[in-house]
C-alpha positions as CSV (number, residue, x, y, z in Angstrom):
1,M,0.0,0.0,0.0
2,L,1.2,3.6,-0.7
3,F,-0.2,6.7,1.0
4,V,1.4,9.9,-0.1
5,A,0.8,13.7,-0.5
6,A,3.2,15.1,-3.1
7,V,3.0,18.7,-4.0
8,L,5.2,21.2,-5.7
9,G,6.6,23.1,-2.8
10,V,8.2,26.5,-2.6
11,N,9.9,28.7,-0.1
12,A,8.2,32.1,0.8
13,Q,10.2,33.9,-1.9
14,D,9.7,31.4,-4.6
15,K,7.0,31.2,-7.2
16,K,4.7,28.3,-7.0
17,V,4.4,26.3,-10.2
18,A,0.8,25.5,-11.2
19,I,-0.2,22.0,-11.5
20,S,-2.7,20.8,-14.2
21,G,-3.1,17.2,-13.0
22,A,-1.5,13.9,-11.9
23,Y,-1.7,10.3,-12.7
24,A,-0.2,7.1,-11.1
25,S,0.6,3.6,-12.4
26,S,-1.7,2.3,-9.5
27,Y,-4.4,3.9,-7.4
28,Q,-7.2,2.8,-5.2
29,E,-10.8,3.7,-6.2
30,G,-11.6,7.1,-4.8
31,E,-7.9,7.9,-4.0
32,A,-6.7,8.9,-7.5
33,A,-3.3,10.7,-8.1
34,T,-5.0,14.1,-8.4
35,R,-5.7,13.9,-4.5
36,A,-2.0,14.3,-3.9
37,V,-1.8,17.6,-5.8
38,D,-5.1,19.2,-4.9
39,G,-3.4,21.7,-2.6
40,S,-4.7,20.0,0.7
41,T,-2.3,17.9,3.0
42,S,-5.4,16.3,4.4
43,T,-6.2,14.3,1.2
44,I,-4.0,11.4,-0.1
45,W,-3.4,9.4,-3.1
46,H,-3.3,5.7,-2.4
47,S,-2.1,3.0,-4.6
48,A,-4.2,0.0,-5.0
49,Y,-4.4,-2.1,-1.8
50,S,-2.0,-5.0,-1.6
51,G,-4.8,-7.5,-2.4
52,S,-5.4,-5.6,-5.7
53,G,-1.9,-6.7,-7.0
54,T,0.1,-3.6,-6.8
55,K,3.6,-4.1,-8.3
56,F,6.5,-2.0,-7.3
57,P,7.9,0.2,-8.5
58,V,4.9,2.5,-8.8
59,T,5.3,5.7,-10.8
60,F,3.5,8.9,-10.0
61,T,3.6,11.7,-12.5
62,V,2.8,15.5,-12.0
63,N,1.7,17.5,-15.0
64,L,2.6,21.2,-14.9
65,S,0.2,23.8,-16.2
66,E,2.8,25.2,-18.5
67,V,6.6,24.8,-19.2
68,S,8.3,26.1,-16.2
69,H,11.7,26.4,-14.4
70,V,11.8,24.1,-11.4
71,D,14.5,24.2,-8.7
72,Y,13.0,21.6,-6.5
73,M,9.9,19.5,-5.4
74,R,8.6,19.3,-1.9
75,Y,7.4,15.8,-0.8
76,I,4.9,15.9,2.0
77,P,4.1,12.5,3.4
78,R,0.7,11.8,4.9
79,Q,-0.1,13.9,7.9
80,D,-2.1,11.6,10.1
81,G,0.9,10.3,12.0
82,S,1.0,6.9,10.2
83,V,4.2,5.9,8.6
84,N,2.3,3.5,6.4
85,G,3.3,4.3,2.7
86,C,5.8,7.1,3.4
87,W,8.3,6.9,0.7
88,D,11.5,5.0,1.3
89,E,13.4,5.4,-1.9
90,V,12.3,7.5,-5.0
91,T,13.9,8.3,-8.3
92,V,12.8,11.6,-9.8
93,A,12.8,12.4,-13.4
94,Y,11.5,15.4,-15.6
95,S,10.2,15.8,-19.1
96,T,10.1,18.9,-21.4
97,D,7.0,17.5,-23.2
98,A,3.4,17.0,-22.2
99,S,3.3,13.4,-23.4
100,G,5.7,10.6,-24.3
101,D,8.5,8.8,-22.3
102,N,11.5,11.1,-22.7
103,F,12.3,11.7,-19.1
104,K,15.7,12.7,-17.9
105,D,16.8,11.5,-14.4
106,V,17.2,14.2,-11.7
107,G,18.3,11.8,-8.9
108,T,17.5,9.1,-6.5
109,Y,16.6,10.1,-3.0
110,K,16.6,7.9,0.2
111,L,13.8,9.1,2.4
112,N,13.8,6.2,4.9
113,A,10.0,6.0,5.1
114,S,10.1,9.1,7.3
115,K,7.1,11.1,8.2
116,N,9.1,14.3,7.6
117,S,8.7,16.6,4.5
118,Y,11.7,16.7,2.1
119,D,12.8,19.2,-0.6
120,L,14.0,17.3,-3.5
121,Y,16.7,19.4,-5.1
122,G,18.1,18.6,-8.6
123,N,18.6,19.7,-12.1
124,Y,14.9,19.8,-13.3
125,G,15.9,22.0,-16.2
126,S,14.4,25.3,-17.1
127,K,11.7,23.9,-19.5
128,C,10.0,21.4,-17.2
129,R,6.6,20.1,-18.1
130,R,6.2,16.9,-16.2
131,I,7.8,15.3,-13.2
132,R,7.8,11.6,-12.7
133,F,8.5,9.8,-9.2
134,T,9.3,6.2,-9.4
135,I,8.7,4.9,-6.0
136,Q,9.9,1.6,-4.3
137,P,7.8,0.1,-1.3
138,G,7.6,2.6,1.5
139,G,6.8,2.5,5.2
140,S,4.5,0.1,6.8
141,D,2.6,0.3,10.2
142,S,2.6,-3.5,10.4
143,G,6.4,-3.8,10.2
């Protein structure tokens, strides 16, 4: 299972980049990828429950409203205190196109299934259109 809230984050002096949507390779009915980028940290995207056959890695892709310069992304894990689904390891890539599979790697980040938020800095390029996260299994409340 994977619970997550992933949003484009900015510092006070930064300009927030507008998001036009998101999609994931796996999601639970009623908890689609768009819930992770709706601006609320109380809603979550959830991959399909383990009995539904979720295979890892899972990809989660954010569509930007327009080509933008991106310095970093802010990952905000679920905010209800549970570690279940918090990302352990994630590879981030970006694309300059609105479709296709021409992603360029930014980096791999070890987040250790922590409940902390992380700023994922990297070379996203000045003409970023989509950002893809490739997620390995995360934290679990059941050990």
